[in-house]
KEDODREN-227497 format. One line per 10 residues: number of its first residue (from 1); for each residue x, y, z of C-alpha. Coordinates in pm, 1 decimal, always signed. Each point is the difference from the previous one (the first is absolute). Layout:
KEDODREN-227497
NUM = X/Y/Z ~ ...
END
This chain:
KEDODREN-227497
1 = +0.0/+0.0/+0.0 ~ +97.7/+365.6/-34.3 ~ +80.0/+182.4/+323.4 ~ -85.3/+364.8/+67.2 ~ +297.6/+232.3/-32.4 ~ -142.6/+308.7/+165.9 ~ +96.5/-130.7/+344.2 ~ +304.7/+8.9/+222.4 ~ +192.1/-328.8/-1.9 ~ +309.0/-112.0/+187.1
11 = +298.3/+0.7/-234.8 ~ +257.4/-117.3/+254.6 ~ +95.2/+7.9/+364.9 ~ +184.6/+317.4/+96.7 ~ +305.3/-191.3/+118.2 ~ +36.3/-157.7/-345.9 ~ +57.9/+326.6/-184.0 ~ +340.7/+159.9/+22.5 ~ +254.6/+151.7/-234.9 ~ -6.1/-307.9/-220.8
21 = -243.4/-16.7/-293.4 ~ -295.1/-229.2/+73.5 ~ -207.2/-129.7/-291.6 ~ -351.6/-124.8/+63.3 ~ -299.4/-74.3/-221.1 ~ -316.8/+144.6/+154.1 ~ -343.5/-52.8/-155.3 ~ +176.3/-101.3/-319.2 ~ +213.1/+315.7/-17.7 ~ +381.1/+6.8/+23.6
31 = +96.3/+226.1/+289.6 ~ +341.2/+110.9/+124.8 ~ +32.4/+98.9/+365.2 ~ +292.5/+177.3/+162.8 ~ +77.1/+229.4/+289.9 ~ +126.1/+352.9/-62.3 ~ +291.2/+144.3/+194.0 ~ -245.6/+186.7/+224.5 ~ -162.7/-333.5/+95.8 ~ -322.5/+33.2/-199.8
41 = -113.0/-280.6/-230.1 ~ -51.5/+43.1/-374.8 ~ -190.9/-228.3/-236.7 ~ +35.8/+31.4/-376.1 ~ -68.4/-217.3/-302.4 ~ +270.0/-263.6/-34.4 ~ +61.2/+77.8/-365.0 ~ +236.2/+235.1/-178.0 ~ -187.9/+218.9/-247.7 ~ +275.6/-50.5/-259.3
51 = -3.4/-373.7/-70.7 ~ -223.8/-135.3/+277.0 ~ +283.5/-164.5/+192.4 ~ -74.3/-52.8/+369.6 ~ +139.0/+289.6/+200.5 ~ +55.0/-241.5/+287.0 ~ +297.1/-132.8/-199.6 ~ +165.7/+339.1/+43.1 ~ +147.9/+186.6/+295.7 ~ -99.9/+272.4/+242.2
61 = +205.5/+318.0/-45.9 ~ -91.9/+235.7/+281.3 ~ -377.7/+18.6/-28.8 ~ -0.5/-90.5/-369.8 ~ -47.5/-344.3/-153.1 ~ +250.9/-52.9/-279.2 ~ -102.3/-243.9/-271.5 ~ +248.8/-283.5/-35.5 ~ -30.5/+1.7/-380.5 ~ +61.3/+354.3/-129.9
71 = +39.7/+201.5/+319.7 ~ -320.1/+206.9/+0.3 ~ -77.4/+127.6/+349.1 ~ -340.8/+40.2/+164.3 ~ -98.2/+158.9/+328.7 ~ -258.8/-127.3/+246.8 ~ -275.0/+195.0/-177.4 ~ +69.3/-191.5/-321.0 ~ +157.3/+298.0/-176.0 ~ +293.5/-71.1/-228.1
81 = +275.8/+233.7/+122.9 ~ +293.2/-111.2/-213.7 ~ +64.5/-155.0/-341.9 ~ +368.6/-63.2/-70.1 ~ +122.4/+174.2/-315.6 ~ -286.4/+249.6/-38.0 ~ -127.8/+307.0/+179.9 ~ -364.6/-6.6/-105.0 ~ -223.3/-235.4/+195.9 ~ -333.2/-64.7/-175.2
91 = -306.7/+12.4/+228.5 ~ -100.1/-351.5/-105.3 ~ +321.9/-132.2/+155.1 ~ -166.0/-5.7/+340.7 ~ -133.6/-317.6/+160.6 ~ -299.0/-48.4/+227.2 ~ +36.2/+84.2/+367.0 ~ -239.5/-141.9/+259.7 ~ -134.9/+165.5/+314.3 ~ +175.3/-176.5/+284.4
101 = +27.6/+51.3/+375.0 ~ +101.1/-187.2/+313.6 ~ -223.2/-72.7/+294.3 ~ -2.7/-260.7/+278.7 ~ +303.6/-179.4/-142.5 ~ -154.6/-39.1/-347.2 ~ +84.1/+170.2/-328.9 ~ -336.2/+92.1/-154.0 ~ -41.7/+58.6/-372.1 ~ -290.5/+133.4/-207.3
111 = +5.7/-176.1/-340.7 ~ -312.3/+172.2/-131.6 ~ -93.4/+346.4/-120.7 ~ +253.0/+235.5/+155.3 ~ -233.1/+291.0/+70.3 ~ -225.1/-227.6/+206.9 ~ +275.5/-101.7/+242.8 ~ -88.1/+125.5/+347.6 ~ +229.6/-88.7/+289.4 ~ -298.0/+31.6/+234.6
121 = -127.6/-323.6/-155.3 ~ +308.6/-202.2/+92.8 ~ -111.9/-289.4/+224.4 ~ +71.6/+79.7/+363.7 ~ +175.9/-275.9/+193.6 ~ +168.3/+242.6/+239.6 ~ -190.7/-126.0/+304.6 ~ +188.0/-328.7/-38.9 ~ +311.4/+51.0/-213.4 ~ +101.1/+341.1/+140.6
131 = -125.9/-37.3/+356.1 ~ +171.1/-72.3/+330.5 ~ -294.7/-219.9/+96.1 ~ +70.9/-275.5/-255.0 ~ +325.3/-175.5/-83.8 ~ +93.9/-251.7/-267.2 ~ +259.5/-84.4/-259.9 ~ -47.9/+203.7/-316.8 ~ -127.5/-172.7/-310.3 ~ +228.0/-106.7/-281.7
141 = -116.9/+1.8/-361.0 ~ -129.3/-345.5/-91.9 ~ -39.5/-69.6/-374.6 ~ -289.2/-239.1/-70.0 ~ -50.6/-167.6/-338.1 ~ -377.5/+35.7/+12.5 ~ -244.7/+286.3/-65.2 ~ -42.0/+262.7/+268.8 ~ -369.3/-85.8/+5.3 ~ +86.1/-348.0/+129.5
151 = +163.7/+157.2/+304.4 ~ -295.2/+231.1/+64.6 ~ -237.3/-295.8/-21.5 ~ +230.8/-204.4/+223.5 ~ -1.0/+251.2/+284.4 ~ -372.9/+74.7/-21.2 ~ -81.1/-370.4/+35.1 ~ +183.0/-94.8/+317.9 ~ -180.8/-333.5/+21.0 ~ +310.5/-135.9/-172.1
161 = +211.5/+49.9/+314.4 ~ -167.5/-306.1/+153.3 ~ +175.7/-221.0/-252.2 ~ +285.8/+195.6/-158.5 ~ +139.1/+135.5/+329.7 ~ -97.9/-262.5/+255.9 ~ +348.4/+6.7/+155.8 ~ +6.4/+377.6/+54.5 ~ -318.9/+210.6/+5.3 ~ -275.3/-241.2/-104.9
171 = -269.1/-182.3/+195.3 ~ -303.9/-186.1/-131.4 ~ -236.7/+259.1/+150.4 ~ +97.1/+254.9/-266.8 ~ -126.6/-209.0/-290.6 ~ -309.5/-104.9/+192.0 ~ -103.5/+353.5/+100.1 ~ -208.4/+203.9/-245.4 ~ +145.6/+352.4/-3.6 ~ -176.0/+335.0/+15.7
181 = +73.7/+185.2/-321.7 ~ -29.6/+372.0/-72.8 ~ +16.4/+121.9/-359.6 ~ -22.0/+362.0/-107.8 ~ +149.0/+233.8/-259.2 ~ +319.4/+50.0/+200.3 ~ +98.2/-337.7/+143.4 ~ -80.5/-364.3/+59.6 ~ +23.7/-123.0/+359.4 ~ -33.8/-347.1/+150.5
191 = -40.8/-63.3/+374.7 ~ -4.6/-309.5/+218.1 ~ -39.2/-16.9/+379.8 ~ +35.9/-293.3/+239.0 ~ -83.6/+9.1/+370.5 ~ +184.9/-330.4/+37.2 ~ +221.8/-173.8/-251.0 ~ +312.5/-207.4/-16.5 ~ +310.2/+216.1/+2.0 ~ +200.3/-18.1/-323.7
201 = +343.6/-158.5/+42.5 ~ +178.6/+337.2/-19.3 ~ -217.0/+139.3/+282.0 ~ +63.5/-308.7/+211.2 ~ +372.9/+57.0/-33.8 ~ -26.3/+374.1/+70.0 ~ -244.7/+2.4/+288.7 ~ -29.5/-359.9/+122.1 ~ -378.7/+28.6/-45.8 ~ -175.9/-310.1/-131.7
211 = -340.7/+166.5/-42.1 ~ -64.0/+365.0/-76.4 ~ -258.1/+262.8/-74.5 ~ +97.7/+168.8/-325.1 ~ -106.4/+225.8/-283.0 ~ +120.3/+20.7/-358.3 ~ -76.3/+295.9/-227.6 ~ +147.7/+35.8/-347.2 ~ -54.1/+294.0/-230.3 ~ +90.3/+50.4/-366.2
221 = -17.3/+328.3/-186.7 ~ +136.5/+102.6/-342.6 ~ +258.5/-10.0/-145.6 ~ +147.7/-296.6/+190.1 ~ -27.6/+88.5/+368.2 ~ -54.9/-259.6/+270.2 ~ -19.7/+28.1/+378.2 ~ -73.5/-290.1/+234.8 ~ -76.6/+82.7/+363.9 ~ -0.6/-274.7/+262.5
231 = -81.9/+9.7/+368.9 ~ +57.0/-295.9/+229.8 ~ -48.7/-50.8/+374.4 ~ -64.4/-282.2/+247.4 ~ -353.7/-137.0/+10.4 ~ -201.7/+183.9/+266.2 ~ +259.8/+274.8/+31.2 ~ -107.3/+321.3/+180.9 ~ +341.1/+168.8/+3.5 ~ +53.4/+230.2/-300.6
241 = +377.3/-25.9/+44.2 ~ -26.0/-366.4/-97.7 ~ -136.0/+81.0/-347.3 ~ +263.8/-42.3/-269.9 ~ -22.1/+171.0/-337.5 ~ +173.2/-108.6/-320.1 ~ -29.1/+189.6/-326.7 ~ +107.6/-110.1/-344.7 ~ +75.4/+278.3/-244.4 ~ +10.6/-157.0/-344.5
251 = -22.5/+218.0/-310.1 ~ +54.6/-174.3/-333.3 ~ +77.3/+140.0/-344.4 ~ -48.8/-153.9/-344.7 ~ +324.3/-51.0/-189.6 ~ -161.5/-140.6/-314.3 ~ -336.0/-161.5/-70.6 ~ +133.6/-327.2/+140.6 ~ +249.2/+108.1/+269.8 ~ +4.5/+232.8/+299.2
261 = +200.2/+128.0/+294.9 ~ -110.4/-60.4/+358.2 ~ +109.0/+225.5/+288.6 ~ -129.9/-164.9/+318.3 ~ +107.9/+19.2/+362.1 ~ -155.3/-76.9/+338.2 ~ +14.9/+247.3/+288.0 ~ -98.4/-34.8/+368.9 ~ -70.8/+216.5/+305.5 ~ +151.1/-229.0/+266.9
271 = +353.1/-94.2/+106.7 ~ +110.1/+298.6/-203.8 ~ +357.0/-3.1/+135.0 ~ +55.3/-371.0/-58.0 ~ +191.2/-44.6/-324.5 ~ -22.6/-379.0/+28.1 ~ -380.6/+26.8/-19.3 ~ +31.6/+233.3/-299.7 ~ +215.3/-249.5/-185.3 ~ -213.2/-299.5/+96.1
281 = -322.2/+163.3/-122.6 ~ +166.6/+126.0/-316.9 ~ +137.7/-345.4/-79.4 ~ -335.9/-169.5/+58.6 ~ -182.8/+260.4/-204.7 ~ +250.9/-28.2/-284.2 ~ -63.2/-374.5/-1.5 ~ -373.5/+61.5/-46.4 ~ +44.7/+238.6/-292.0 ~ +238.5/-243.3/-169.0
291 = -269.0/-267.8/+36.7 ~ -244.1/+238.4/-170.9 ~ +255.6/+69.7/-272.9 ~ +25.6/-372.7/-78.7 ~ -378.8/-31.7/-28.6 ~ -49.3/+314.7/-210.3 ~ +278.7/-91.5/-240.3 ~ -138.4/-351.5/-36.7 ~ -343.8/+150.1/-68.1 ~ +147.1/+221.1/-272.6
301 = +190.3/-286.6/-164.7 ~ -319.0/-204.4/-8.2 ~ -194.6/+288.7/-151.7 ~ +257.7/+19.6/-276.4 ~ +7.3/-376.5/-61.4 ~ -365.0/-93.8/+30.9 ~ -257.5/+31.2/-272.7 ~ -138.4/+354.1/-10.8 ~ -355.3/-136.5/+11.4 ~ +51.8/-170.6/+336.2
311 = -230.8/+162.6/+252.2 ~ +48.3/+71.4/+369.0 ~ -267.2/+14.9/+265.3 ~ -52.9/+281.6/+247.6 ~ -73.8/-63.2/+368.1 ~ -168.0/+211.4/+265.2 ~ +341.5/+118.1/+123.6 ~ +70.6/+143.5/-345.7 ~ -240.9/+289.4/+50.2 ~ +272.0/+240.5/+112.6
321 = +262.8/-105.4/-259.2 ~ -255.1/+33.1/-280.8 ~ -100.4/+344.5/+126.5 ~ +364.4/+112.0/-4.9 ~ +40.0/-132.5/-353.2 ~ -306.4/+195.6/-115.3 ~ +119.8/+314.8/+175.8 ~ +337.4/-9.1/-174.6 ~ -160.0/-78.4/-335.0 ~ -241.6/+294.1/+29.2
331 = +283.1/+237.9/+81.9 ~ +216.0/-127.0/-285.7 ~ -287.8/+19.2/-247.5 ~ -61.1/+362.7/+98.0 ~ +355.8/+97.6/-97.2 ~ +119.3/+69.4/-355.2 ~ +125.0/-319.5/-163.3
END
């Protein structure tokens, strides 16, 4: 499917972008990312306007990208500032520059119509990623050889954790519990609540609780933004200090029609000074997203191999994923082709 471009998407993690040239395909477009000498990030088309060679094969000279083929230089606004052997620089020598900014440890890019880019619309994860209340190991970019839509559908249908993640965050109650689903023009949200349930293996290791009261709320909103909020406490608890909160921040960005990048990390509001807990949670969470990666990539390979007329069935739990699919399709259809 076609994804809407008039949205902010994560291009990279902030810690990935330095004074080296970083090439990345985003929503099918070749993008070159680099950090200027003043620390700001630039994003320009990864093509030289002369012979369409990738600028990422060149070098960074001050704040100018020098093409590795004929030496043309471009600044972070996409303007060609030097052509060896001639003084006149034709206006058509410029390349596209993308609105880009950093927030909450992410590099956000606007791949759509430039005059519509509004930084006020950048998804706000500051209450988790830029807060003293929550701690966690920052996400790393995870390339996934499957459509971005598969990831969005995966996270909106958490019934799969009962089987795909039974050694970390899954229990049978998740698949057996019909969720409450909210769908509107802005987001799709899925909620489950248990007054008493078996504690997932990761919670058993963290808290030594075998049964827990817990909630699970996951929200998706365009372009590829995902937030999962979890609360967990002992059954019958009356002490608010015993309530533990975990939040997954997990934006995803299409690379091509059949591949995407995933930027997911889990944060917590307890044992904030214990680095061993940080590493243990991060390792367990990374295991779960690698399990999802295996399943999504297998799904994509089967889609490519199987007869195009093979049908799939939808289940009750697919209400939210199907709503997200329709939302993205409506937005994409409303944009110029």
